[in-house]
N, C-alpha and C positions, 0 to 999 in steps of 0.2 A: 554828473555821469559824464563818461569820456568816450569818446570814439576812436578805436584804433584799426587801421585796415592793415592786414596781414595777408601774405602769400598763403597757398596751402602748405608750403614747405614750412615758414615760419610758425604756422598754427600748431602744427604737428611738434615743432621744436619746442613752443612755449608748453603746449601740453606733456611732454616729456620732462622739461624743466620745473614744472609745478609740482609734477607727481614725486620727482626726486627730491624735490625741497621738502615735501609733504613727509616724505620717508626719513627725514633727517632730523626731524623733531620727535621729542619723547612724549611719555603721556601729560607731563606737567604743564605741556603749551597747548592745551584743549581751545584756547582761543585761537590761537593760530591755525590749528586744525581747521576750524569752523570757516575761517577767512579762505584758505588755500581751497578747501572744498567748494565753496561758492565759485571762487575764479575757476576751477576746472570744471564745473557745471554750465558755467557760461561759455567757456572754450568749447565743450562737447556740444553745446547747442549752436554754435556759430552757422550761421547761413551764408553762401555766397551772396555777394551783392548782383542785383540785377545789373545788367548793362544797358543803361536808358538808348543808346544807340542801336540795340539788337531789336527793339520794337519797333524802328523805323524800315527795318529790313521786309 
């Protein structure tokens, strides 16, 4: 498992890029579709990281 920190803008760009990538494959690449859809699901479920210093306020 890997952790990647993205800004909101970078996250949106990654979503758009993965969606475009998904649409570029035909029906013969079902395995690729499965992986791309899994990545898109994880990107859609991304939650902002809590700022530990905010709890100190």
